[in-house]
N, CA, C and O atoms as a GROMACS GRO file, in nm:
protein
  376
    1MET      N    1  11.487  10.759   8.325
    1MET     CA    2  11.416  10.655   8.395
    1MET      C    3  11.271  10.674   8.424
    1MET      O    4  11.232  10.786   8.457
    2LYS      N    5  11.176  10.562   8.412
    2LYS     CA    6  11.058  10.562   8.433
    2LYS      C    7  11.006  10.494   8.552
    2LYS      O    8  11.036  10.375   8.564
    3ALA      N    9  10.922  10.559   8.655
    3ALA     CA   10  10.867  10.535   8.766
    3ALA      C   11  10.753  10.448   8.729
    3ALA      O   12  10.698  10.467   8.621
    4ILE      N   13  10.703  10.337   8.820
    4ILE     CA   14  10.613  10.278   8.786
    4ILE      C   15  10.552  10.234   8.924
    4ILE      O   16  10.624  10.188   9.013
    5ILE      N   17  10.415  10.251   8.938
    5ILE     CA   18  10.366  10.250   9.088
    5ILE      C   19  10.266  10.096   9.067
    5ILE      O   20  10.193  10.074   8.970
    6SER      N   21  10.284  10.014   9.174
    6SER     CA   22  10.222   9.891   9.153
    6SER      C   23  10.082   9.920   9.166
    6SER      O   24  10.053  10.040   9.165
    7GLU      N   25  10.000   9.847   9.176
    7GLU     CA   26   9.838   9.861   9.182
    7GLU      C   27   9.813   9.866   9.325
    7GLU      O   28   9.720   9.929   9.373
    8ARG      N   29   9.926   9.776   9.416
    8ARG     CA   30   9.892   9.778   9.546
    8ARG      C   31   9.952   9.907   9.648
    8ARG      O   32   9.946   9.922   9.770
    9ALA      N   33  10.002   9.974   9.559
    9ALA     CA   34  10.074  10.104   9.633
    9ALA      C   35   9.983  10.236   9.571
    9ALA      O   36   9.979  10.342   9.633
   10LEU      N   37   9.917  10.219   9.450
   10LEU     CA   38   9.815  10.315   9.393
   10LEU      C   39   9.688  10.302   9.476
   10LEU      O   40   9.606  10.393   9.482
   11SER      N   41   9.674  10.192   9.537
   11SER     CA   42   9.553  10.184   9.595
   11SER      C   43   9.591  10.245   9.723
   11SER      O   44   9.493  10.294   9.778
   12THR      N   45   9.704  10.260   9.790
   12THR     CA   46   9.731  10.317   9.894
   12THR      C   47   9.722  10.468   9.886
   12THR      O   48   9.658  10.544   9.959
   13ILE      N   49   9.799  10.498   9.783
   13ILE     CA   50   9.780  10.665   9.776
   13ILE      C   51   9.616  10.688   9.752
   13ILE      O   52   9.562  10.786   9.804
   14ASP      N   53   9.544  10.600   9.675
   14ASP     CA   54   9.402  10.669   9.669
   14ASP      C   55   9.313  10.656   9.818
   14ASP      O   56   9.219  10.725   9.855
   15SER      N   57   9.378  10.542   9.888
   15SER     CA   58   9.326  10.567  10.047
   15SER      C   59   9.340  10.662  10.136
   15SER      O   60   9.256  10.701  10.217
   16ILE      N   61   9.504  10.718  10.112
   16ILE     CA   62   9.522  10.823  10.165
   16ILE      C   63   9.442  10.961  10.125
   16ILE      O   64   9.377  11.024  10.209
   17ALA      N   65   9.453  10.997   9.998
   17ALA     CA   66   9.374  11.092   9.907
   17ALA      C   67   9.244  11.107   9.982
   17ALA      O   68   9.213  11.209  10.043
   18LYS      N   69   9.177  11.008   9.976
   18LYS     CA   70   9.047  11.003  10.051
   18LYS      C   71   9.025  11.050  10.203
   18LYS      O   72   8.927  11.093  10.263
   19PHE      N   73   9.171  11.021  10.244
   19PHE     CA   74   9.138  11.052  10.402
   19PHE      C   75   9.151  11.229  10.420
   19PHE      O   76   9.084  11.304  10.491
   20VAL      N   77   9.274  11.260  10.320
   20VAL     CA   78   9.306  11.382  10.296
   20VAL      C   79   9.178  11.470  10.277
   20VAL      O   80   9.161  11.568  10.348
   21GLU      N   81   9.078  11.431  10.171
   21GLU     CA   82   8.965  11.508  10.140
   21GLU      C   83   8.897  11.499  10.258
   21GLU      O   84   8.882  11.606  10.317
   22SER      N   85   8.849  11.395  10.313
   22SER     CA   86   8.777  11.394  10.465
   22SER      C   87   8.808  11.490  10.529
   22SER      O   88   8.719  11.567  10.565
   23GLN      N   89   8.896  11.505  10.552
   23GLN     CA   90   8.954  11.570  10.665
   23GLN      C   91   9.003  11.739  10.628
   23GLN      O   92   9.044  11.803  10.725
   24ASN      N   93   8.998  11.802  10.509
   24ASN     CA   94   9.023  11.896  10.455
   24ASN      C   95   8.909  11.982  10.325
   24ASN      O   96   8.793  11.948  10.305
   25THR      N   97   8.953  12.047  10.283
   25THR     CA   98   8.854  12.122  10.178
   25THR      C   99   8.854  12.019  10.071
   25THR      O  100   8.912  11.910  10.082
   26LYS      N  101   8.784  12.060   9.961
   26LYS     CA  102   8.728  11.978   9.842
   26LYS      C  103   8.863  12.002   9.774
   26LYS      O  104   8.926  12.106   9.788
   27GLY      N  105   8.902  11.902   9.701
   27GLY     CA  106   9.039  11.884   9.609
   27GLY      C  107   9.132  11.863   9.649
   27GLY      O  108   9.222  11.848   9.567
   28SER      N  109   9.167  11.847   9.798
   28SER     CA  110   9.278  11.894   9.884
   28SER      C  111   9.340  11.725   9.878
   28SER      O  112   9.461  11.705   9.879
   29GLY      N  113   9.247  11.621   9.874
   29GLY     CA  114   9.303  11.491   9.850
   29GLY      C  115   9.347  11.454   9.749
   29GLY      O  116   9.434  11.367   9.757
   30ALA      N  117   9.300  11.512   9.588
   30ALA     CA  118   9.350  11.500   9.461
   30ALA      C  119   9.495  11.539   9.473
   30ALA      O  120   9.588  11.463   9.444
   31ARG      N  121   9.513  11.690   9.528
   31ARG     CA  122   9.620  11.752   9.522
   31ARG      C  123   9.757  11.650   9.594
   31ARG      O  124   9.862  11.602   9.550
   32TYR      N  125   9.697  11.650   9.702
   32TYR     CA  126   9.777  11.553   9.781
   32TYR      C  127   9.857  11.439   9.717
   32TYR      O  128   9.979  11.426   9.720
   33ALA      N  129   9.764  11.356   9.658
   33ALA     CA  130   9.796  11.240   9.550
   33ALA      C  131   9.900  11.275   9.468
   33ALA      O  132  10.011  11.222   9.472
   34LEU      N  133   9.862  11.376   9.384
   34LEU     CA  134   9.940  11.444   9.291
   34LEU      C  135  10.074  11.482   9.353
   34LEU      O  136  10.165  11.430   9.287
   35LYS      N  137  10.107  11.537   9.433
   35LYS     CA  138  10.262  11.560   9.500
   35LYS      C  139  10.318  11.427   9.560
   35LYS      O  140  10.439  11.419   9.580
   36PHE      N  141  10.221  11.306   9.593
   36PHE     CA  142  10.277  11.188   9.633
   36PHE      C  143  10.357  11.161   9.501
   36PHE      O  144  10.480  11.161   9.497
   37LYS      N  145  10.272  11.138   9.391
   37LYS     CA  146  10.296  11.067   9.287
   37LYS      C  147  10.427  11.137   9.233
   37LYS      O  148  10.516  11.068   9.182
   38GLU      N  149  10.442  11.334   9.250
   38GLU     CA  150  10.535  11.353   9.175
   38GLU      C  151  10.658  11.351   9.253
   38GLU      O  152  10.767  11.397   9.220
   39ALA      N  153  10.619  11.278   9.383
   39ALA     CA  154  10.762  11.270   9.464
   39ALA      C  155  10.832  11.120   9.414
   39ALA      O  156  10.947  11.078   9.406
   40ILE      N  157  10.733  11.080   9.392
   40ILE     CA  158  10.802  10.924   9.355
   40ILE      C  159  10.840  10.969   9.219
   40ILE      O  160  10.961  10.987   9.220
   41LYS      N  161  10.794  10.993   9.110
   41LYS     CA  162  10.872  11.082   8.977
   41LYS      C  163  10.992  11.103   9.020
   41LYS      O  164  11.079  11.026   8.979
   42LYS      N  165  11.037  11.224   9.122
   42LYS     CA  166  11.143  11.282   9.139
   42LYS      C  167  11.267  11.161   9.201
   42LYS      O  168  11.385  11.188   9.174
   43LEU      N  169  11.245  11.066   9.260
   43LEU     CA  170  11.319  10.950   9.293
   43LEU      C  171  11.403  10.881   9.129
   43LEU      O  172  11.524  10.882   9.106
   44ALA      N  173  11.306  10.834   9.049
   44ALA     CA  174  11.343  10.804   8.939
   44ALA      C  175  11.453  10.884   8.849
   44ALA      O  176  11.434  10.942   8.742
   45VAL      N  177  11.588  10.869   8.933
   45VAL     CA  178  11.692  10.915   8.844
   45VAL      C  179  11.773  10.854   8.801
   45VAL      O  180  11.830  10.786   8.886
   46PRO      N  181  11.820  10.840   8.675
   46PRO     CA  182  11.930  10.728   8.617
   46PRO      C  183  12.072  10.750   8.717
   46PRO      O  184  12.114  10.854   8.766
   47ASN      N  185  12.116  10.637   8.726
   47ASN     CA  186  12.254  10.621   8.777
   47ASN      C  187  12.246  10.671   8.944
   47ASN      O  188  12.330  10.740   9.002
   48VAL      N  189  12.159  10.633   8.982
   48VAL     CA  190  12.142  10.675   9.153
   48VAL      C  191  12.128  10.525   9.199
   48VAL      O  192  12.044  10.439   9.174
   49ASN      N  193  12.263  10.525   9.289
   49ASN     CA  194  12.212  10.371   9.380
   49ASN      C  195  12.171  10.400   9.520
   49ASN      O  196  12.242  10.454   9.604
   50TYR      N  197  12.060  10.363   9.535
   50TYR     CA  198  11.969  10.346   9.695
   50TYR      C  199  12.000  10.256   9.798
   50TYR      O  200  11.982  10.134   9.790
   51THR      N  201  12.032  10.298   9.864
   51THR     CA  202  12.031  10.207  10.002
   51THR      C  203  11.906  10.127  10.034
   51THR      O  204  11.790  10.165  10.019
   52LEU      N  205  11.949  10.006  10.082
   52LEU     CA  206  11.809   9.907  10.085
   52LEU      C  207  11.804   9.943  10.244
   52LEU      O  208  11.886   9.971  10.332
   53CYS      N  209  11.648   9.923  10.233
   53CYS     CA  210  11.550   9.969  10.374
   53CYS      C  211  11.580   9.909  10.483
   53CYS      O  212  11.611   9.790  10.476
   54ASN      N  213  11.580   9.963  10.585
   54ASN     CA  214  11.678   9.917  10.738
   54ASN      C  215  11.542   9.798  10.774
   54ASN      O  216  11.567   9.690  10.827
   55HIS      N  217  11.429   9.832  10.742
   55HIS     CA  218  11.324   9.729  10.826
   55HIS      C  219  11.329   9.568  10.769
   55HIS      O  220  11.339   9.536  10.651
   56LYS      N  221  11.322   9.496  10.861
   56LYS     CA  222  11.342   9.348  10.817
   56LYS      C  223  11.277   9.292  10.700
   56LYS      O  224  11.321   9.210  10.618
   57VAL      N  225  11.160   9.352  10.706
   57VAL     CA  226  11.063   9.271  10.595
   57VAL      C  227  11.099   9.344  10.448
   57VAL      O  228  11.083   9.286  10.340
   58PHE      N  229  11.148   9.477  10.462
   58PHE     CA  230  11.147   9.506  10.340
   58PHE      C  231  11.313   9.478  10.263
   58PHE      O  232  11.356   9.479  10.148
   59LEU      N  233  11.366   9.456  10.388
   59LEU     CA  234  11.505   9.402  10.352
   59LEU      C  235  11.524   9.271  10.296
   59LEU      O  236  11.631   9.246  10.240
   60LYS      N  237  11.433   9.186  10.305
   60LYS     CA  238  11.425   9.058  10.281
   60LYS      C  239  11.396   9.053  10.099
   60LYS      O  240  11.450   8.972  10.023
   61SER      N  241  11.314   9.144  10.064
   61SER     CA  242  11.280   9.177   9.963
   61SER      C  243  11.390   9.282   9.853
   61SER      O  244  11.371   9.309   9.734
   62ASP      N  245  11.487   9.319   9.928
   62ASP     CA  246  11.595   9.372   9.854
   62ASP      C  247  11.504   9.536   9.847
   62ASP      O  248  11.561   9.612   9.769
   63TYR      N  249  11.430   9.573   9.886
   63TYR     CA  250  11.368   9.721   9.864
   63TYR      C  251  11.421   9.795   9.893
   63TYR      O  252  11.474   9.772  10.002
   64SER      N  253  11.447   9.907   9.846
   64SER     CA  254  11.505  10.050   9.883
   64SER      C  255  11.418  10.137   9.939
   64SER      O  256  11.304  10.092   9.951
   65CYS      N  257  11.441  10.272   9.985
   65CYS     CA  258  11.329  10.316  10.081
   65CYS      C  259  11.348  10.453  10.093
   65CYS      O  260  11.462  10.488  10.125
   66SER      N  261  11.252  10.553  10.071
   66SER     CA  262  11.237  10.695  10.086
   66SER      C  263  11.111  10.722  10.144
   66SER      O  264  11.028  10.631  10.156
   67HIS      N  265  11.082  10.868  10.190
   67HIS     CA  266  11.010  10.892  10.236
   67HIS      C  267  10.922  11.033  10.182
   67HIS      O  268  10.982  11.137  10.152
   68PHE      N  269  10.779  11.022  10.175
   68PHE     CA  270  10.707  11.149  10.167
   68PHE      C  271  10.636  11.184  10.270
   68PHE      O  272  10.551  11.104  10.308
   69ASN      N  273  10.650  11.298  10.334
   69ASN     CA  274  10.556  11.308  10.487
   69ASN      C  275  10.619  11.211  10.575
   69ASN      O  276  10.737  11.193  10.607
   70ASP      N  277  10.476  11.134  10.615
   70ASP     CA  278  10.545  11.032  10.723
   70ASP      C  279  10.500  10.908  10.658
   70ASP      O  280  10.449  10.827  10.735
   71TRP      N  281  10.510  10.874  10.533
   71TRP     CA  282  10.502  10.756  10.495
   71TRP      C  283  10.607  10.702  10.383
   71TRP      O  284  10.661  10.776  10.301
   72VAL      N  285  10.628  10.556  10.392
   72VAL     CA  286  10.770  10.497  10.368
   72VAL      C  287  10.736  10.398  10.202
   72VAL      O  288  10.668  10.299  10.176
   73ILE      N  289  10.820  10.486  10.126
   73ILE     CA  290  10.800  10.433   9.980
   73ILE      C  291  10.908  10.343   9.983
   73ILE      O  292  11.023  10.377  10.009
   74ALA      N  293  10.855  10.178   9.945
   74ALA     CA  294  10.935  10.083   9.950
   74ALA      C  295  10.933  10.050   9.770
   74ALA      O  296  10.832  10.028   9.703
   75PHE      N  297  11.082  10.056   9.720
   75PHE     CA  298  11.050  10.047   9.559
   75PHE      C  299  11.207   9.967   9.556
   75PHE      O  300  11.296   9.963   9.641
   76LYS      N  301  11.198   9.916   9.436
   76LYS     CA  302  11.332   9.849   9.338
   76LYS      C  303  11.359   9.916   9.228
   76LYS      O  304  11.272   9.974   9.163
   77ILE      N  305  11.493   9.912   9.195
   77ILE     CA  306  11.526   9.981   9.062
   77ILE      C  307  11.584   9.842   8.958
   77ILE      O  308  11.696   9.793   8.972
   78ASP      N  309  11.486   9.796   8.858
   78ASP     CA  310  11.481   9.691   8.774
   78ASP      C  311  11.519   9.785   8.602
   78ASP      O  312  11.447   9.870   8.549
   79ASP      N  313  11.642   9.736   8.556
   79ASP     CA  314  11.675   9.784   8.437
   79ASP      C  315  11.665   9.957   8.473
   79ASP      O  316  11.728  10.021   8.557
   80ASP      N  317  11.579   9.994   8.393
   80ASP     CA  318  11.585  10.167   8.352
   80ASP      C  319  11.421  10.164   8.420
   80ASP      O  320  11.338  10.240   8.369
   81ARG      N  321  11.383  10.080   8.528
   81ARG     CA  322  11.223  10.141   8.580
   81ARG      C  323  11.256  10.108   8.729
   81ARG      O  324  11.303  10.004   8.775
   82LEU      N  325  11.214  10.236   8.803
   82LEU     CA  326  11.199  10.235   8.945
   82LEU      C  327  11.060  10.215   8.994
   82LEU      O  328  10.978  10.306   8.982
   83VAL      N  329  11.027  10.094   9.052
   83VAL     CA  330  10.914  10.028   9.075
   83VAL      C  331  10.870  10.022   9.206
   83VAL      O  332  10.937   9.960   9.289
   84VAL      N  333  10.759  10.080   9.240
   84VAL     CA  334  10.701  10.104   9.368
   84VAL      C  335  10.629  10.025   9.418
   84VAL      O  336  10.510  10.036   9.387
   85HIS      N  337  10.671   9.904   9.522
   85HIS     CA  338  10.570   9.832   9.560
   85HIS      C  339  10.526   9.813   9.626
   85HIS      O  340  10.442   9.724   9.612
   86GLU      N  341  10.539   9.881   9.765
   86GLU     CA  342  10.497   9.924   9.903
   86GLU      C  343  10.470  10.056   9.954
   86GLU      O  344  10.575  10.116   9.976
   87ILE      N  345  10.367  10.122   9.981
   87ILE     CA  346  10.358  10.247  10.068
   87ILE      C  347  10.302  10.215  10.187
   87ILE      O  348  10.184  10.180  10.189
   88VAL      N  349  10.366  10.222  10.289
   88VAL     CA  350  10.343  10.225  10.444
   88VAL      C  351  10.354  10.329  10.534
   88VAL      O  352  10.454  10.400  10.525
   89HIS      N  353  10.246  10.361  10.643
   89HIS     CA  354  10.277  10.449  10.717
   89HIS      C  355  10.424  10.454  10.820
   89HIS      O  356  10.438  10.359  10.897
   90GLY      N  357  10.475  10.505  10.821
   90GLY     CA  358  10.639  10.522  10.912
   90GLY      C  359  10.600  10.453  11.055
   90GLY      O  360  10.662  10.358  11.101
   91SER      N  361  10.497  10.510  11.114
   91SER     CA  362  10.460  10.463  11.262
   91SER      C  363  10.413  10.311  11.269
   91SER      O  364  10.387  10.236  11.363
   92LEU      N  365  10.413  10.298  11.134
   92LEU     CA  366  10.357  10.116  11.144
   92LEU      C  367  10.478  10.031  11.142
   92LEU      O  368  10.462   9.911  11.165
   93LEU      N  369  10.602  10.077  11.117
   93LEU     CA  370  10.736  10.032  11.081
   93LEU      C  371  10.791  10.018  11.196
   93LEU      O  372  10.874  10.108  11.209
   94THR      N  373  10.786   9.910  11.337
   94THR     CA  374  10.861   9.937  11.431
   94THR      C  375  10.910   9.837  11.462
   94THR      O  376  10.991   9.835  11.555
   0.00000   0.00000   0.00000
């Protein structure tokens, strides 16, 4: 199965990486972004059924959710692709 990250989600990962870089040592943002993307790739496992998200906005779009640290990854499985549509900090989902 292939993992696809939407432009919107990639933009979020880039923003997170810039913040991490600004708070830590040089290169830390790039390492964080790489770990984030690796976590997404690990979700792309064939024949796995993910439950739908609990949050009403994501549920309306039939997104499944997973987490990376404090971040919620909202995605759909389409054919043989896992498509990440949204990445949101968990504290924003109340």
